N, C-alpha and C positions, 0 to 999 in steps of 0.2 A: 389436846393439840390446840395451840393458840392460832389466832388468825394470821399471825406473821409467818408461821411455819407452813401454812396451807398452800400458798403459791409455789413454794419449792417442791412439795410433794406432787402437786399437779404437773409441774414442769418435768420432774423425773419420770413420772408415769408416762407422759406423752413422749419423752425421749426414748424410753424403753420400747414403746410401741413402734416408734419410727425406726429404731435400730433393728428390731426384730423383723419388721416388714422388709427393710432393705436386705437383710441377710437371707430372708426367705426368697426374695426375687433373685438374688445372686445364685443361690443354690439351684433354683428352678432353671435359670439360664445355663448353668454348668451341666445340669442333668440333660437338658435338651440337646446341647452341643456335643455330648459324648455318648453316642449311640453305638459305636463299634464294639464288637465282642472283645473281651480281655480274659486271659487265663489267670485265675486266682487260686493260690495255694492255701488250703485250709487244713492245717495239721498234716494228715497223710493223704489227702485227696486234692485233686486239681479240678476246679470247676470253671467252665467257660460260660460267662454271663455277660450281658451288655454292660458297658462301663457305667451307663446311666443308673442301672439298678444297683451296682456296687456303690456308687456315690450316694444314692438315696438311702441305702441300708446304713452306710457310714454316718450320714447326717442324722438319721433317725436314732441310731445308737448313741451318738453324742448328745442329742437332745434329751433322750431318756436318762442318760447318766447325769446330766445337769439337773434335771427335775428331781431325781432321786437324791442327789447330793444336797440340793436346796431343802428338800423335805427333811432329810436327816439332820441337817444343821439347825433348822428351825425347831425341830422336836427337841434336840439337845438344849437349845437356847431356852425353850419354854420350861424344861425340867430344872434348869439352874435357877430360874426365878422362882 
């Protein structure tokens, strides 16, 4: 990597950290504000859980899927090279 490319990568890394921090704060605010119970239908069962827990589970599942997709794509990219 040349010196000319280095500031761009530093900027992108900082931007990713800032965006991730903002999204984390927004999710935390949403979770705290939604504490009332809600009925959730899971296949053949109905579960009554606080809305905050449902939001947290949904956000965690989205994060996990994003990580798995990123790992899968980077593995395929390395195999092609």
